[in-house]
N, C-alpha and C positions, 0 to 999 in steps of 0.2 A: 682456286685456291678456296681456303675453308671460309664459311661465312662467317662474321662475328659475332660473339656470343652477347647476348643484350640480358639486363637484367631489370625486374620491377620487383617492387619492396614494397611492406607495411608491418611501421611499427608503431603505430598509433591510433588507437580504437577511442580515444576519447571525446569522440563525437555520438558515439550510443547508435542504438535505434533511430532508422528512419526509414520508416515503411510509407512513407507519402509523397516522396520526392522520385520521379523517373530515376531508375538504377542509373543511366549515363551520367545524370546531374550530380550525383553525391557525392560528399567532400570526401578524400582519400582516407580524411577517420572514421567516417561514418561505415554503420553495419547496415545492410539490407535485411537481416534478422538476427534476434539473440535471444532464441529462445531457449530457457532456464542456463541464461549467463550472465555474469555478474561484472558489471564495471565496478574499478576501484579498488580489488585485491593488491595488485600494483598499478598506479594511474597510467595510462596506457596499455595496459593490457587487461585481457578477459580471462575469465573462469567459471568453470561449472559453478553453479548456487549449490549453497548446502543443504542437506537435508531435513527432514521435518519429524516429529518424535511427540506421542500421548505422554500427558502429563498422568493419566490416570490409568491404573490397571482396567475398571468396568467404566462404561459410557453412563452419564449421566441423563435423569428425566426417562429414562425406558428409551435410551436413543434418539428422543426429537432434538431438534434444533436448540443450541445454544442461544440464548435470547439476550444475556447481558452478561459482562464480562470486565473485570477489573482490578488491579493489585492496589491493595491501599495498607497506611499505616498505624490505623487506630488503635489498633492491639498492643502496641509496643512489638510487635511482631509481623514483619510484612505481612498479609492476608490476602490468598486469592479467592475470588469472592464470583461464582457464577451463577445465571439464571436460566433456568431448563426447564422446559416442562411445567413452568407455573410453582416452582420450587427454589429455594435458594439453597446453594451450596458453596461450603467453604473448605479451606485448610491452608496450612503454612506451610507443607513441603512442595517442593518440587515435582515428586514423583509421588505414587499412592494414590489411594480413591479419595473423595468428597466426603464429607460429613453433609446428611441433608437434612436441613431444618425446613419443620413442614409449619407453617404458621396458620392461624385460624382463617385469612385471606390470601388466597392466593394469588402471584402475580398473573399477567396476561401471558399466555401461552403461543401470541403472534405478534403484540406489537414489542419492537426491542426496546429495554428499558435503558434510562439517560441515568447514569451514576454518577456521583460527587461526592469527597469528603466535603464538610465544611464543621466548624464549631462556633458556638457564639461568640459575641465580643465580652465577654467579662473572664475575670480570673478563674484560671483553673477550669475553664470549660470543656468537658472531653469531645474529642474529634470523633462526630459520626459519618457514617455514608449515608447519603439519603439516596432513594432508588423513586424513579418514576415513570409510571406506564400506564394512567390514568388511574392508579391510586397513587399516592406519596407514600414511603414507610422510610423507616430509620434505623439504621442496623448500629447494632454497638461494637460487634464483631463476636456475638453470641446470642443477642434476641432482636426481633423483627416488634417492632411496633408502628402502627398506622396512623398517619398523623393528619392525612387529608379531613377535611370535614370541623377540624378544630381550628380555631384562632381563626377562620376565614381563610381558611389554606384551602386552595381550587384544588379539583381531580384533577391534575397534571399528566401529562404524559411525557414533557420536556423541562426540562428544569438546568439551571447554570448560575452558579454563585459570581457575585461580581458586585466590588465596592461594599463588600461588608453585608451584602442582600444576598436572597436568595430569589433568582427569575424562575419564573414557570410560565408555561403553556397550557391553559384549561382544556381538557379535549373535548369538550363541549361548545368551547368559545374560542375556536380556532385564528381568530384574527386579532385576540386579546393578547398582551402581556402583562403579566402581573407579577408585581414585586414583593418582597416583604420588610419587614420592620426592618432598620438599620442594626445590625448585632445581633438578631435573632429571626433564624432561617423557618422558624415555624410559625410565628405570627405574621400573618396578613392582613390585620385588623388596619382601617385606615383611620386617620385623624389627622396629624401635626406633619411638620417638614419631615420627620425621620418616620414615619407609621408607614403602613404600606401602602399599595396603589395598583392602578392599571390604566392601559392607554389601550386604544384600538389604532392596531399598524399598518399600513400598507393598502389608505383607504383607496387608493387610486386605480391600484389593477383588482381589489378585492379580494386575492388569493389570501391561503391558509398561510401561518405559519409552518416552517418543514424543520427548521435546525436553531440553535442556541450554539454561541462559540465566543469569546473570548480573547481579543489580540490588542498589545497596547493598553492605552485607557477605554478601551472601548467594547460593548455588548454589541455584536453583530447577530442581527436577527434576521434568516433569510427562507425567503419563499423558494418556489419553482423556478422565477425568474426576475428575482430582484434579492440585494441585501441591505439591508436598514440599518443604520448607529444608533445606538444607545449612550447616552453621556451623562454624567450627573451624580450627585451625591444626596441630597434633598431634594424633599419632592418640589423644593419652592426653584430647583435650576435643571432640572431634568429637561435634557433634549433630545429628543427623536428625531433623526434626518433621515426622509424617505424619498422615494421616486428620482428624482433627476438630482436630490440634494443630498442623496444617501451614499452609500458605494459605490452601486451599480443598478441601473433600473433595466438591465438588460441580462446578468448573467445571477444563475440562482444557486440552487444545489439539488442534486436529483433525488437526494432522500435525506432521513434523519441523522443518518451515519455516515454520509458521504463528504464528509468536511474533518480534517483534524488541526492542530494547531501543530505549528513545526519552525523552528527558526526565524521566531519573530514575524513568521505570516501564519494564514490559516490555508493549505492546502485543501481545495476543494474539486467535488467532480462534480460541471454540471451539467445540464442537457448536451451543450455544445463541446464538453469536455473537458481537460483539467483546468484549472486556472489557482494562482497565487492570490491570495485578498489578505490586504491589510486595511488599515484604517480609512483609507481614501478611495481604494480604486482596485477592480478587480483585473489580472492580468494574466494572459494566456501561459500555460507554463509547456516548456520547448515548442516554441513555435515552428509550425508546418511539420512536423518531427510524425506524429501519430495518430495525427487526425484520422487516418484510415482505419486503424486499428480501433478507436473508439465507435468511429460509426457501424462499425460491422457487429459492435457488441448486441446481446438482445434487448433491445430495447425498452421492449416491454415488465424487464423486470431489474430495470435500472436503480430503481428507486430502493433497491436493495442492497446495492453498491456499499462496498465498507472501505472508507481511507485510512489509515494510519500510518504513527511517524516511528521508523526504527531508530533511538537515538544513538545506540550503540557503530552505526553504521553511516547513519545521517541519511536515510535514504528513506524516502516518502512511497506508501505503496497503496495501491491503486487496485483493490481484490474488484473484480467485476464478471459479470456474465458475460462470458464468450459465446460465440454463438452457436459452439457445441458443447454447451456445460449442462444441458437439460434444466436450465432456469436457475442452476446454482451460481455461485462464485466462486468458480474453480480456475479462473486466470487471474495474472495477479501484473500490472506493469510497474515498474519500479524506476524513481525519478531519483538520480544521483544528487544531493544537495551542490556538494565540492564540487563537481564534474559540470552541473546543470545540463544532464542529457538522461535519456531513456534506456534503459535495459528491459530485456525480457520479451515476451512473456514469460512471467514463471508460469507452468501449470501444475495442477497440484490431482491429485484421486479423489479430492474430497471437496466439499463445498464451505467458504466461508461466510461466516454469520457475526461475526465481532471480530476486533481487531484490539490488543490494550500494549500496554507499555508493562516489560517485566524486569525487575532486579534482581539477578540472580545473589545465593549468599557471599560471594566476594565483589559484591558491586557493580557487576558486570550489567551492561544496557542490553535486551533483548526484544523483541517483539515475538509473543503468540497470539493464538486465535481460537475463538470460540468457534464449532463447526458443527453443520448440519447434521451430525451425526449423533454428536453429544458428548462429545471429546473436544478436550481441551488440549492443543497442541501446541509445543515449541515449534518454531518456524524457521530457525536458525541453529541446527546442528547435525552432526553427523554428515554420513555421506548419501543415506536412503533417505525415500519419501516414509511417512507413516509408519515410523518404527513402534516396535511397544513401548510399554513402560520398562520392561525388562530389558531391554534394548536388542531383540532379537527380532525376528522379521522385518520387514519393509521391502520397500520395491528402488530397483535402479533409476536414477533418474537419467535423461538421454538430454544432452545439450546439442544444439545446433545453432551456429555461429555462419552466417554469410557477408563474408565483407563487401565492399564495393566493388564492380568489374573491373578488371583490368585489362589495359595494353602496353606494351614498350613503348619507349616515346616516340617510335615511327606513328601511334595509333592506330586506330580500327582499319585504316585503307590497308594495313598490310596484313597479309596471311602470314601467323606465326606458330613455331616450331615450338614445343616444349622440352626439356632432357631432364630436368632436375629440380628440385626444391629443397629450400632447408626454412627448418620450422626449429624455430626459437621458443623455448618452453619449457615448462619445472613439470617432468612428468615421475610417476612411480614405476615399478615394474610392473603391476598390476592395471596401468593404465590401460586401455584400449583406444586411443585418441586415431580416428581415421582422415586424413584430409583427402577431399573429394575434388576433382578438375572436372570442368565441362567447358566447352567452348559453346557458340553461339546457341545453339539449341538446349544448351543447359540439359543434358543427359549427363551426369556425374559418374565417373570412376572414382573410385575410392582406392586410396592408398593408406596402408599402416605406417602411423609414426612409431620406428618402433625405440624402445626405452633407449636411451644409452647409460646414464649413470644419474646419481639424486644431484638436484640443483637444477639450477641454470644451466641449460647446454642446446645446442646447434643438433639437430637432427635431421638427417641427410634423408631425401625421400628423390628414387628414382620415381620419372612418371614421363609420359609422353601424350602426344595428340597434337590437333593442328585446330585452328580457327582463328578468328578475328577480333574476338572478346573472350577476355579469361575471367571464368567463374571459379572462385572458391568456396568450399563448403568445409566446416571443422565440425565432425560429430565426434558427442563419445556415450556411451550405453552402459559404463562401466561403475563399481563400487566404489568410486576412485575421481577426485575431483582437480583435473587437470588446468594449468594455466599456461596460456600462450601469451608470449609478449611480442612476437613478430612473425615473419617468414620472407622468402627472398624466392623469385622464381627466375630460371636460366631457362636461354633460348637462343632463336633466332627469328629473324623476318624469312619468308621463302619467298613470297613475291607481292610484287603491289596490286592490287585489285584498282581495274575503273572503276571513275567515277558516274 
């Protein structure tokens, strides 16, 4: 009598990446690996991530790292502004070279610039872009003016607009917060309740301020190991909550670009890993899922990490120095806000130094990056990495996805034999998706998932092999983006193994 056929299936990958939990303890919807794979194309499915493209023909700043990047609206047309090798560059088009502005006093070549637009609280006041990196400069869209040192303005390297004031950290007074006059970001002279002022913060630990961000009705001020809260409008009602009264006396941020506002919270990378920071607390993101990945980072360069929010996909991106990234942020872990799950790592052939929101001519939201080689890149376009501005070149992206280990209902005590797999996927004729099957020793045998027709289809794959635990791997290195919705394995039990 023939042995009865048994089936095991996976059709839900919304649990995302979990590299910390032991493989046999993973939930059925979790992934052991999701390298260059994205969740949320269709909820429950995974797909290869999209590619990246240079947004200019020639590198700026003689190919040095881009240290500041923003898109803003002060000129009536959305303008991209990048700082590189001490100079400011700008343009209004998605593609094509930047225009260099050579000011009398250059920007820093090592400190990353904090940039934010703000206007004075007077009728008809123009919107200006303020840039801080040890100097404070005002950019009108066509001209630069240095404003620190006038009207008691500090030599600031951090700045953030909040409650119609501009807040600064002086690069010589690293434990102080300074603020401008209400409605006037360029005047910091002190006096009455609406004038400028300053305060010493985090006096118990004595650590320097590392970053400033706004969430809700609070200005958050972070050190490496704590986050404080500033509230108030007038100098008479200002409150600074710090140490155990603040947001956190244990969790801070790894570096000045290591947090970003997203969906009502601030996503932050601390020395302990990623956190969601509100006005009142700091909570771990994706508890127990990717601590092993963050523990393995190049921690000597973690202060260079960058966090950004991709509004179009509702994803939070953590660009970090991986253990093999040569001290550059070539590795990105992605947190899906709707799914509250991780994917990645996205591995890039270039280092990311800045992340910025980008709105294209159609009003669609994207994420762009300033990079270590003097290029600005669109991070969510096409099917290849590092495509040139004219659309040529680029390299294929290799996706690797490993679901949780599988057994039939009989469990791991039975020896199993496989005969067939059915992969539910949306492919094209040029896709080179491979299904890898391994057993207890995880030595994979790869099988081609042959294209059937366009759209979502069931693709039959004849497989074989025997073992107790079944390990599945999907890989694709083509210039294509396969979308996998699920799979079914068919086989039978061979024998029972004694305990």
